[in-house]
TORKOL-4160 file (C-alpha; in steps of 0.2 Angstrom, whole numbers, padded with zeros to 4 digits, m for minus):
240
<pt num="1" X="0000" Y="0000" Z="0000"/>
<pt num="2" X="0006" Y="0018" Z="m0003"/>
<pt num="3" X="0009" Y="0030" Z="0011"/>
<pt num="4" X="m0009" Y="0038" Z="0009"/>
<pt num="5" X="m0017" Y="0021" Z="0010"/>
<pt num="6" X="m0007" Y="0017" Z="0026"/>
<pt num="7" X="m0011" Y="0033" Z="0034"/>
<pt num="8" X="m0030" Y="0031" Z="0032"/>
<pt num="9" X="m0028" Y="0015" Z="0042"/>
<pt num="10" X="m0019" Y="0023" Z="0057"/>
<pt num="11" X="m0035" Y="0028" Z="0067"/>
<pt num="12" X="m0040" Y="0009" Z="0067"/>
<pt num="13" X="m0024" Y="m0001" Z="0067"/>
<pt num="14" X="m0015" Y="m0001" Z="0084"/>
<pt num="15" X="m0005" Y="m0014" Z="0094"/>
<pt num="16" X="m0017" Y="m0026" Z="0103"/>
<pt num="17" X="m0016" Y="m0031" Z="0121"/>
<pt num="18" X="m0009" Y="m0048" Z="0125"/>
<pt num="19" X="m0024" Y="m0055" Z="0133"/>
<pt num="20" X="m0036" Y="m0054" Z="0118"/>
<pt num="21" X="m0024" Y="m0053" Z="0103"/>
<pt num="22" X="m0036" Y="m0063" Z="0091"/>
<pt num="23" X="m0052" Y="m0054" Z="0096"/>
<pt num="24" X="m0045" Y="m0037" Z="0096"/>
<pt num="25" X="m0035" Y="m0040" Z="0079"/>
<pt num="26" X="m0052" Y="m0046" Z="0072"/>
<pt num="27" X="m0061" Y="m0031" Z="0078"/>
<pt num="28" X="m0048" Y="m0019" Z="0070"/>
<pt num="29" X="m0048" Y="m0028" Z="0053"/>
<pt num="30" X="m0067" Y="m0029" Z="0053"/>
<pt num="31" X="m0068" Y="m0011" Z="0056"/>
<pt num="32" X="m0056" Y="m0007" Z="0042"/>
<pt num="33" X="m0067" Y="m0017" Z="0030"/>
<pt num="34" X="m0084" Y="m0011" Z="0037"/>
<pt num="35" X="m0079" Y="0007" Z="0037"/>
<pt num="36" X="m0073" Y="0006" Z="0019"/>
<pt num="37" X="m0055" Y="0011" Z="0024"/>
<pt num="38" X="m0049" Y="m0002" Z="0011"/>
<pt num="39" X="m0062" Y="m0001" Z="m0003"/>
<pt num="40" X="m0070" Y="m0016" Z="m0011"/>
<pt num="41" X="m0058" Y="m0024" Z="m0023"/>
<pt num="42" X="m0042" Y="m0017" Z="m0015"/>
<pt num="43" X="m0029" Y="m0026" Z="m0006"/>
<pt num="44" X="m0026" Y="m0026" Z="0013"/>
<pt num="45" X="m0009" Y="m0022" Z="0019"/>
<pt num="46" X="0003" Y="m0036" Z="0018"/>
<pt num="47" X="0003" Y="m0049" Z="0031"/>
<pt num="48" X="0020" Y="m0044" Z="0038"/>
<pt num="49" X="0015" Y="m0025" Z="0039"/>
<pt num="50" X="m0002" Y="m0030" Z="0048"/>
<pt num="51" X="0007" Y="m0042" Z="0060"/>
<pt num="52" X="0019" Y="m0028" Z="0064"/>
<pt num="53" X="0006" Y="m0014" Z="0067"/>
<pt num="54" X="m0005" Y="m0025" Z="0077"/>
<pt num="55" X="0010" Y="m0033" Z="0086"/>
<pt num="56" X="0003" Y="m0051" Z="0084"/>
<pt num="57" X="0011" Y="m0067" Z="0077"/>
<pt num="58" X="0009" Y="m0071" Z="0058"/>
<pt num="59" X="0000" Y="m0087" Z="0064"/>
<pt num="60" X="m0013" Y="m0077" Z="0074"/>
<pt num="61" X="m0015" Y="m0065" Z="0059"/>
<pt num="62" X="m0019" Y="m0079" Z="0047"/>
<pt num="63" X="m0032" Y="m0086" Z="0059"/>
<pt num="64" X="m0040" Y="m0069" Z="0059"/>
<pt num="65" X="m0039" Y="m0068" Z="0040"/>
<pt num="66" X="m0046" Y="m0085" Z="0038"/>
<pt num="67" X="m0062" Y="m0080" Z="0048"/>
<pt num="68" X="m0064" Y="m0065" Z="0037"/>
<pt num="69" X="m0063" Y="m0076" Z="0022"/>
<pt num="70" X="m0075" Y="m0089" Z="0029"/>
<pt num="71" X="m0087" Y="m0074" Z="0031"/>
<pt num="72" X="m0085" Y="m0069" Z="0013"/>
<pt num="73" X="m0078" Y="m0052" Z="0018"/>
<pt num="74" X="m0061" Y="m0055" Z="0009"/>
<pt num="75" X="m0053" Y="m0067" Z="m0003"/>
<pt num="76" X="m0035" Y="m0073" Z="m0005"/>
<pt num="77" X="m0026" Y="m0072" Z="m0022"/>
<pt num="78" X="m0009" Y="m0080" Z="m0026"/>
<pt num="79" X="0005" Y="m0074" Z="m0037"/>
<pt num="80" X="0015" Y="m0058" Z="m0040"/>
<pt num="81" X="0000" Y="m0047" Z="m0037"/>
<pt num="82" X="m0008" Y="m0058" Z="m0024"/>
<pt num="83" X="m0013" Y="m0054" Z="m0006"/>
<pt num="84" X="m0029" Y="m0052" Z="0003"/>
<pt num="85" X="m0043" Y="m0042" Z="m0005"/>
<pt num="86" X="m0059" Y="m0035" Z="0001"/>
<pt num="87" X="m0074" Y="m0043" Z="m0007"/>
<pt num="88" X="m0090" Y="m0035" Z="m0013"/>
<pt num="89" X="m0103" Y="m0042" Z="m0002"/>
<pt num="90" X="m0122" Y="m0040" Z="0000"/>
<pt num="91" X="m0129" Y="m0039" Z="0018"/>
<pt num="92" X="m0134" Y="m0056" Z="0025"/>
<pt num="93" X="m0149" Y="m0060" Z="0034"/>
<pt num="94" X="m0139" Y="m0062" Z="0050"/>
<pt num="95" X="m0131" Y="m0045" Z="0048"/>
<pt num="96" X="m0148" Y="m0037" Z="0044"/>
<pt num="97" X="m0156" Y="m0044" Z="0060"/>
<pt num="98" X="m0141" Y="m0039" Z="0070"/>
<pt num="99" X="m0143" Y="m0021" Z="0064"/>
<pt num="100" X="m0161" Y="m0022" Z="0068"/>
<pt num="101" X="m0158" Y="m0027" Z="0086"/>
<pt num="102" X="m0144" Y="m0015" Z="0088"/>
<pt num="103" X="m0155" Y="m0001" Z="0084"/>
<pt num="104" X="m0166" Y="m0004" Z="0099"/>
<pt num="105" X="m0152" Y="m0005" Z="0112"/>
<pt num="106" X="m0137" Y="0006" Z="0118"/>
<pt num="107" X="m0124" Y="m0007" Z="0114"/>
<pt num="108" X="m0110" Y="0002" Z="0123"/>
<pt num="109" X="m0121" Y="0004" Z="0139"/>
<pt num="110" X="m0125" Y="m0014" Z="0139"/>
<pt num="111" X="m0107" Y="m0020" Z="0137"/>
<pt num="112" X="m0101" Y="m0008" Z="0151"/>
<pt num="113" X="m0115" Y="m0013" Z="0163"/>
<pt num="114" X="m0111" Y="m0031" Z="0159"/>
<pt num="115" X="m0093" Y="m0029" Z="0163"/>
<pt num="116" X="m0097" Y="m0021" Z="0179"/>
<pt num="117" X="m0109" Y="m0035" Z="0184"/>
<pt num="118" X="m0097" Y="m0049" Z="0179"/>
<pt num="119" X="m0082" Y="m0042" Z="0187"/>
<pt num="120" X="m0092" Y="m0038" Z="0203"/>
<pt num="121" X="m0098" Y="m0056" Z="0204"/>
<pt num="122" X="m0081" Y="m0063" Z="0201"/>
<pt num="123" X="m0074" Y="m0052" Z="0214"/>
<pt num="124" X="m0087" Y="m0056" Z="0227"/>
<pt num="125" X="m0086" Y="m0075" Z="0224"/>
<pt num="126" X="m0067" Y="m0075" Z="0227"/>
<pt num="127" X="m0068" Y="m0063" Z="0242"/>
<pt num="128" X="m0081" Y="m0071" Z="0252"/>
<pt num="129" X="m0077" Y="m0089" Z="0247"/>
<pt num="130" X="m0088" Y="m0103" Z="0241"/>
<pt num="131" X="m0094" Y="m0118" Z="0251"/>
<pt num="132" X="m0089" Y="m0135" Z="0244"/>
<pt num="133" X="m0106" Y="m0137" Z="0237"/>
<pt num="134" X="m0105" Y="m0121" Z="0228"/>
<pt num="135" X="m0088" Y="m0124" Z="0222"/>
<pt num="136" X="m0094" Y="m0140" Z="0214"/>
<pt num="137" X="m0108" Y="m0131" Z="0206"/>
<pt num="138" X="m0095" Y="m0119" Z="0198"/>
<pt num="139" X="m0084" Y="m0132" Z="0192"/>
<pt num="140" X="m0099" Y="m0142" Z="0185"/>
<pt num="141" X="m0104" Y="m0127" Z="0175"/>
<pt num="142" X="m0086" Y="m0125" Z="0169"/>
<pt num="143" X="m0086" Y="m0143" Z="0164"/>
<pt num="144" X="m0102" Y="m0141" Z="0154"/>
<pt num="145" X="m0094" Y="m0128" Z="0143"/>
<pt num="146" X="m0080" Y="m0140" Z="0139"/>
<pt num="147" X="m0092" Y="m0154" Z="0135"/>
<pt num="148" X="m0104" Y="m0144" Z="0125"/>
<pt num="149" X="m0106" Y="m0147" Z="0106"/>
<pt num="150" X="m0103" Y="m0131" Z="0095"/>
<pt num="151" X="m0121" Y="m0128" Z="0093"/>
<pt num="152" X="m0125" Y="m0129" Z="0111"/>
<pt num="153" X="m0110" Y="m0119" Z="0117"/>
<pt num="154" X="m0118" Y="m0102" Z="0120"/>
<pt num="155" X="m0131" Y="m0110" Z="0131"/>
<pt num="156" X="m0118" Y="m0118" Z="0141"/>
<pt num="157" X="m0108" Y="m0102" Z="0142"/>
<pt num="158" X="m0123" Y="m0092" Z="0147"/>
<pt num="159" X="m0127" Y="m0105" Z="0161"/>
<pt num="160" X="m0109" Y="m0104" Z="0167"/>
<pt num="161" X="m0110" Y="m0085" Z="0169"/>
<pt num="162" X="m0127" Y="m0085" Z="0177"/>
<pt num="163" X="m0120" Y="m0098" Z="0189"/>
<pt num="164" X="m0106" Y="m0086" Z="0194"/>
<pt num="165" X="m0118" Y="m0072" Z="0196"/>
<pt num="166" X="m0130" Y="m0082" Z="0207"/>
<pt num="167" X="m0115" Y="m0088" Z="0218"/>
<pt num="168" X="m0110" Y="m0070" Z="0221"/>
<pt num="169" X="m0123" Y="m0070" Z="0235"/>
<pt num="170" X="m0132" Y="m0055" Z="0228"/>
<pt num="171" X="m0149" Y="m0059" Z="0221"/>
<pt num="172" X="m0151" Y="m0041" Z="0214"/>
<pt num="173" X="m0134" Y="m0043" Z="0205"/>
<pt num="174" X="m0140" Y="m0060" Z="0198"/>
<pt num="175" X="m0156" Y="m0053" Z="0192"/>
<pt num="176" X="m0148" Y="m0038" Z="0184"/>
<pt num="177" X="m0135" Y="m0049" Z="0175"/>
<pt num="178" X="m0149" Y="m0061" Z="0168"/>
<pt num="179" X="m0157" Y="m0046" Z="0160"/>
<pt num="180" X="m0141" Y="m0040" Z="0153"/>
<pt num="181" X="m0136" Y="m0057" Z="0147"/>
<pt num="182" X="m0152" Y="m0059" Z="0137"/>
<pt num="183" X="m0148" Y="m0043" Z="0128"/>
<pt num="184" X="m0130" Y="m0048" Z="0124"/>
<pt num="185" X="m0136" Y="m0065" Z="0118"/>
<pt num="186" X="m0148" Y="m0057" Z="0106"/>
<pt num="187" X="m0133" Y="m0049" Z="0098"/>
<pt num="188" X="m0121" Y="m0064" Z="0100"/>
<pt num="189" X="m0134" Y="m0075" Z="0091"/>
<pt num="190" X="m0132" Y="m0064" Z="0075"/>
<pt num="191" X="m0113" Y="m0067" Z="0073"/>
<pt num="192" X="m0104" Y="m0083" Z="0070"/>
<pt num="193" X="m0096" Y="m0094" Z="0082"/>
<pt num="194" X="m0078" Y="m0093" Z="0080"/>
<pt num="195" X="m0068" Y="m0108" Z="0086"/>
<pt num="196" X="m0052" Y="m0099" Z="0090"/>
<pt num="197" X="m0062" Y="m0087" Z="0101"/>
<pt num="198" X="m0071" Y="m0101" Z="0110"/>
<pt num="199" X="m0055" Y="m0109" Z="0114"/>
<pt num="200" X="m0048" Y="m0093" Z="0121"/>
<pt num="201" X="m0064" Y="m0091" Z="0131"/>
<pt num="202" X="m0062" Y="m0108" Z="0139"/>
<pt num="203" X="m0045" Y="m0104" Z="0144"/>
<pt num="204" X="m0051" Y="m0088" Z="0153"/>
<pt num="205" X="m0066" Y="m0097" Z="0161"/>
<pt num="206" X="m0053" Y="m0110" Z="0168"/>
<pt num="207" X="m0042" Y="m0096" Z="0174"/>
<pt num="208" X="m0057" Y="m0087" Z="0182"/>
<pt num="209" X="m0063" Y="m0103" Z="0191"/>
<pt num="210" X="m0045" Y="m0105" Z="0198"/>
<pt num="211" X="m0044" Y="m0088" Z="0204"/>
<pt num="212" X="m0061" Y="m0088" Z="0212"/>
<pt num="213" X="m0057" Y="m0105" Z="0221"/>
<pt num="214" X="m0040" Y="m0098" Z="0227"/>
<pt num="215" X="m0049" Y="m0083" Z="0235"/>
<pt num="216" X="m0039" Y="m0071" Z="0224"/>
<pt num="217" X="m0052" Y="m0057" Z="0221"/>
<pt num="218" X="m0041" Y="m0046" Z="0211"/>
<pt num="219" X="m0036" Y="m0060" Z="0199"/>
<pt num="220" X="m0054" Y="m0065" Z="0197"/>
<pt num="221" X="m0059" Y="m0047" Z="0193"/>
<pt num="222" X="m0045" Y="m0045" Z="0181"/>
<pt num="223" X="m0048" Y="m0061" Z="0171"/>
<pt num="224" X="m0067" Y="m0057" Z="0170"/>
<pt num="225" X="m0063" Y="m0040" Z="0164"/>
<pt num="226" X="m0052" Y="m0046" Z="0150"/>
<pt num="227" X="m0065" Y="m0059" Z="0146"/>
<pt num="228" X="m0079" Y="m0046" Z="0144"/>
<pt num="229" X="m0067" Y="m0035" Z="0134"/>
<pt num="230" X="m0064" Y="m0050" Z="0122"/>
<pt num="231" X="m0083" Y="m0052" Z="0119"/>
<pt num="232" X="m0085" Y="m0033" Z="0117"/>
<pt num="233" X="m0071" Y="m0032" Z="0104"/>
<pt num="234" X="m0080" Y="m0046" Z="0093"/>
<pt num="235" X="m0097" Y="m0037" Z="0094"/>
<pt num="236" X="m0089" Y="m0020" Z="0090"/>
<pt num="237" X="m0080" Y="m0028" Z="0075"/>
<pt num="238" X="m0096" Y="m0035" Z="0068"/>
<pt num="239" X="m0106" Y="m0019" Z="0071"/>
<pt num="240" X="m0094" Y="m0007" Z="0064"/>
């Protein structure tokens, strides 16, 4: 790309944080495509340049580009003038439905409130401790997410987070979280399930449970905050 082309990407492309490299890189490249910063038919920056600007590995970048290709947003061309090119694309039914749902809610407000509730629940569970029975419930909810088939993953994931909210000991928090999660799920149901993201989420779930059961409230809040930021990055990417 020439200097002017690279400059127009500067507001979007930035180094990602280590914890959510895949999700945040996907968010930024989705923004580039959705905002038309690289017009249809034009080539994205070379892999080496993208990886350097995002400060991610080439392996992670290729996984991101594979998702975009699977979604029909870009195509890969080989040869001397090859690369990754933005495709012309009509709005899908899923995208149209997503935008209809987005129009009826304040997405940023929902995502921030969700983060407050989730980090609060994680901190409370760790700070006050869980009885043996409650610890078993939390581990069981985590195990269910590992065992869930792809089609049933979001249900298991929802139950895991609802269980954590319930175990916080605050019925009001749990009720508020259930309402927020319903809205978040309406948005998540309109975007694809990404295996790399689900694998990452599972690692964060496991780290969260470990921190809660160890009574480390600070670690539990931080893991949950990072987890919420990853989901928010995906949604913002598909909404841009």
